[in-house]
Backbone as numpy.savetxt, mean C-alpha at the origin, in Angstrom:
# Nx Ny Nz CAx CAy CAz Cx Cy Cz
-19.55 4.39 -12.12 -18.43 3.79 -12.56 -17.05 4.84 -11.94
-16.15 4.25 -11.73 -14.86 4.98 -11.29 -14.32 5.75 -12.46
-13.80 6.88 -12.05 -13.39 7.98 -12.89 -11.90 7.44 -13.20
-11.19 7.36 -14.35 -9.98 6.73 -14.77 -8.85 8.03 -14.21
-7.83 7.57 -13.95 -6.90 8.42 -13.30 -6.48 9.36 -14.32
-5.91 10.50 -14.26 -5.69 11.39 -15.15 -4.17 11.35 -15.40
-3.45 11.37 -14.07 -1.97 11.16 -14.20 -1.40 9.90 -14.52
-0.52 10.07 -15.46 0.09 8.92 -15.96 1.28 8.23 -14.93
1.88 8.99 -14.36 2.93 8.98 -13.15 2.63 9.40 -11.98
3.37 8.91 -10.97 3.06 9.57 -9.68 4.47 9.06 -8.99
4.84 10.11 -8.34 6.05 9.86 -7.43 5.63 9.45 -5.93
6.43 8.23 -5.67 5.91 7.75 -4.28 7.04 7.63 -3.53
6.94 8.14 -2.30 8.13 8.21 -1.60 8.27 6.96 -0.59
9.43 6.68 -0.54 9.77 5.22 0.12 11.02 5.66 0.92
11.16 4.81 2.17 12.33 4.89 2.98 13.07 3.93 2.39
14.13 3.84 2.89 15.64 3.04 2.70 15.30 2.03 2.11
14.65 1.24 2.91 14.12 -0.41 2.93 13.39 -0.66 1.50
12.39 0.18 1.43 11.61 0.22 0.30 12.15 0.35 -1.08
13.19 1.28 -1.06 14.01 1.53 -2.44 14.93 0.27 -2.56
15.43 -0.27 -1.41 16.24 -1.59 -1.87 15.31 -2.59 -2.38
14.02 -2.81 -1.74 13.41 -3.89 -2.27 12.75 -3.71 -3.48
12.53 -2.51 -4.20 12.00 -1.95 -5.25 13.15 -2.31 -6.27
14.44 -1.85 -5.88 15.59 -2.23 -6.84 15.80 -3.55 -7.10
15.84 -4.44 -5.99 15.91 -5.73 -5.88 14.85 -6.36 -6.93
13.54 -6.06 -6.78 12.57 -6.59 -7.47 12.62 -6.40 -9.09
13.24 -5.34 -9.37 13.33 -4.97 -10.83 14.51 -5.53 -11.55
15.53 -6.09 -10.58 16.74 -6.72 -10.95 16.62 -8.29 -10.97
15.34 -8.76 -10.38 15.13 -10.22 -10.43 15.23 -11.00 -11.71
15.70 -12.09 -11.71 15.90 -12.79 -12.82 14.73 -13.30 -13.49
13.87 -13.39 -12.83 12.41 -13.66 -13.51 11.57 -12.65 -13.83
11.05 -12.62 -14.94 9.91 -11.78 -15.57 8.92 -11.39 -14.27
8.56 -10.12 -13.88 7.42 -10.04 -13.26 6.21 -10.24 -13.88
5.31 -10.84 -13.01 3.78 -11.12 -13.71 3.21 -10.01 -14.18
2.18 -10.46 -15.12 1.29 -9.23 -15.52 0.25 -9.05 -14.32
-0.26 -7.85 -14.27 -1.51 -7.72 -13.17 -2.29 -8.45 -13.14
-3.11 -8.90 -14.33 -4.32 -9.91 -14.15 -3.72 -11.23 -13.51
-2.71 -11.54 -13.92 -2.34 -12.97 -13.60 -1.79 -12.86 -11.93
-1.18 -11.81 -11.61 -0.81 -11.49 -10.14 -2.43 -11.52 -9.24
-3.40 -10.76 -9.75 -4.39 -10.78 -9.06 -4.98 -12.00 -8.67
-5.16 -12.64 -10.00 -5.91 -14.09 -9.97 -4.80 -14.90 -8.84
-3.76 -14.93 -8.84 -2.75 -15.96 -7.87 -3.15 -15.24 -6.42
-3.15 -13.92 -6.37 -3.17 -13.38 -5.08 -4.47 -13.51 -4.37
-5.51 -13.74 -5.24 -6.89 -14.04 -4.75 -7.05 -15.51 -4.48
-6.43 -16.43 -5.11 -6.63 -17.54 -4.76 -5.80 -18.31 -3.47
-4.53 -17.57 -3.39 -3.88 -17.84 -2.41 -4.24 -17.27 -0.94
-5.03 -15.90 -1.31 -5.63 -15.61 0.00 -6.95 -15.99 0.40
-7.57 -16.62 -0.50 -8.80 -17.42 -0.06 -8.37 -18.55 0.87
-7.12 -19.54 0.38 -6.99 -20.42 1.05 -6.30 -20.26 2.19
-5.23 -19.12 2.13 -4.51 -18.96 3.59 -5.28 -18.22 4.69
-6.20 -17.24 4.02 -6.63 -16.18 5.05 -8.18 -16.37 5.35
-8.37 -17.77 4.91 -9.87 -18.30 5.07 -10.73 -17.49 4.20
-10.67 -16.99 3.40 -11.87 -16.52 2.51 -11.68 -15.03 2.35
-10.80 -14.29 3.05 -10.34 -12.81 3.06 -9.90 -12.53 1.75
-10.61 -11.79 0.86 -10.04 -11.66 -0.38 -9.09 -10.54 -0.60
-7.79 -10.90 -1.20 -6.93 -9.58 -1.58 -6.83 -9.61 -3.12
-6.27 -8.13 -3.30 -6.00 -8.12 -4.49 -4.76 -7.17 -4.74
-4.44 -6.73 -6.06 -3.07 -5.86 -6.09 -3.20 -4.42 -5.27
-4.38 -4.12 -5.12 -4.70 -2.69 -4.29 -4.51 -2.85 -2.74
-4.74 -4.11 -2.42 -4.46 -4.26 -1.08 -3.17 -3.80 -0.45
-1.91 -3.94 -1.26 -0.61 -3.39 -0.76 -0.94 -1.98 -0.50
-1.30 -1.24 -1.55 -1.35 0.16 -1.48 -2.28 0.59 -0.31
-3.32 -0.01 -0.20 -4.29 0.44 0.98 -3.57 0.24 2.27
-2.94 -0.66 2.48 -2.36 -1.13 3.67 -1.15 -0.07 3.89
-0.38 0.18 3.09 0.71 0.97 3.09 0.31 2.42 3.46
-0.75 2.76 3.08 -1.27 4.03 3.44 -2.13 4.23 4.45
-2.72 3.10 5.12 -3.47 3.01 6.23 -2.24 3.04 7.50
-1.25 2.34 7.26 -0.09 2.23 8.16 0.50 3.75 8.31
0.60 4.37 7.20 1.37 5.67 7.22 0.49 6.58 7.96
-0.97 6.61 7.87 -1.83 7.39 8.34 -1.70 7.29 9.98
-1.74 6.01 10.23 -2.01 5.55 11.52 -0.73 6.15 12.22
0.55 5.71 11.57 1.82 6.12 12.26 2.08 7.58 12.40
1.65 8.26 11.16 1.87 9.88 11.14 0.29 10.55 10.82
-0.36 10.72 11.85 -1.52 10.94 11.90 -1.47 12.59 11.29
-0.40 13.42 11.92 -0.49 14.86 11.49 0.05 15.11 9.87
0.60 14.05 9.36 1.00 14.15 8.18 -0.22 13.36 6.86
-1.28 13.25 7.33 -2.29 12.77 6.59 -2.48 13.53 5.28
-2.30 14.80 5.16 -2.48 15.43 3.77 -1.44 15.15 2.90
-0.17 15.37 3.38 1.05 14.86 2.70 1.06 13.44 2.23
0.56 12.36 3.05 0.46 11.06 2.62 -0.72 10.76 1.46
-1.87 11.54 1.74 -2.85 11.66 0.78 -2.34 12.16 -0.80
-1.51 13.18 -0.74 -1.07 13.37 -2.06 0.14 12.82 -2.58
0.69 12.11 -1.72 1.80 11.19 -2.17 1.07 9.91 -2.98
-0.06 9.54 -2.75 -0.89 8.56 -3.15 -1.94 8.99 -4.20
-1.80 10.32 -4.45 -2.72 10.80 -5.46 -4.11 10.83 -5.07
-4.42 11.20 -3.92 -5.62 10.79 -3.36 -6.01 12.08 -2.76
-7.43 12.60 -2.40 -7.78 13.81 -1.76 -7.88 13.06 -0.29
-8.18 14.05 0.74 -8.21 13.79 2.03 -9.56 13.18 2.15
-10.71 13.39 1.37 -11.83 12.62 1.46 -11.89 11.44 1.05
-11.22 11.08 -0.35 -10.71 9.47 -0.46 -10.01 8.78 0.52
-9.12 9.36 1.27 -8.48 8.78 1.97 -9.18 8.49 3.36
-10.08 9.62 3.97 -10.66 9.13 5.07 -11.96 7.90 4.72
-12.40 8.27 3.39 -13.64 7.00 3.00 -13.03 5.60 2.99
-11.94 5.55 2.44 -11.39 4.22 1.85 -9.94 3.81 2.81
-9.49 4.48 3.54 -7.97 3.81 3.85 -7.73 4.28 5.35
-8.65 5.13 6.07 -8.39 5.00 7.20 -9.49 4.58 8.10
-9.90 3.80 7.81 -10.76 3.08 8.70 -10.54 1.53 9.35
-9.11 1.45 9.55 -8.93 0.38 9.87 -8.40 0.63 11.44
-9.21 -0.20 12.40 -8.65 0.06 13.92 -7.35 -0.57 14.39
-6.36 0.00 14.20 -5.13 -0.23 14.84 -4.99 -0.26 16.33
-3.85 -0.91 16.86 -3.80 -0.70 18.27 -2.28 -0.43 18.20
-1.91 -0.02 19.50 -0.71 0.30 19.79 0.44 -0.70 19.55
0.04 -1.85 19.92 1.22 -2.98 19.38 1.38 -2.96 18.08
0.44 -2.75 17.03 0.36 -2.69 15.65 1.38 -1.65 15.38
1.44 -0.38 16.03 2.57 0.44 15.64 3.96 0.15 15.84
4.21 -0.79 16.72 5.35 -1.28 16.82 5.80 -2.28 15.84
4.74 -3.38 15.51 5.13 -3.85 14.26 5.19 -3.21 12.99
4.64 -1.98 12.71 4.73 -1.24 11.48 6.02 -0.46 11.52
6.58 -0.05 12.82 7.83 0.80 12.81 8.95 0.46 11.68
9.32 -0.66 11.68 10.34 -1.13 10.96 10.20 -0.43 9.28
8.92 -0.69 8.98 8.42 -0.62 7.64 8.28 1.00 7.28
7.58 1.69 8.14 7.27 2.89 8.06 7.86 4.20 8.60
8.79 3.61 9.42 9.56 4.97 10.27 10.71 5.46 9.23
10.87 6.64 9.02 11.71 7.37 8.20 11.22 7.72 6.86
9.92 7.75 6.79 9.23 8.14 5.53 9.17 9.47 5.47
9.09 10.02 6.59 8.85 11.66 6.54 10.11 12.23 6.35
């Protein structure tokens, strides 16, 4: 069984585009969905669109950390700490995605400036 997180809050570093998106999200006229409803909808859509590849709310965080570690390999410890992970957790769960150099170009607009 997974141990519950002890930290109630965490500071997440975002670059300017992320700060803008988060600000816009919290000012949206519609209420944000509750996590269980969001998960159910995301799983349903991902099965239909991605031919059965399941997604959940953790997918976004895993993708973000994987991109950061690929883009900034020398900052792996700093990235792990910003996600409240150990480097062991990071390497067991987040750094096992085989990206290519063309992926780096696609990631650039989202991750560049994080450091």
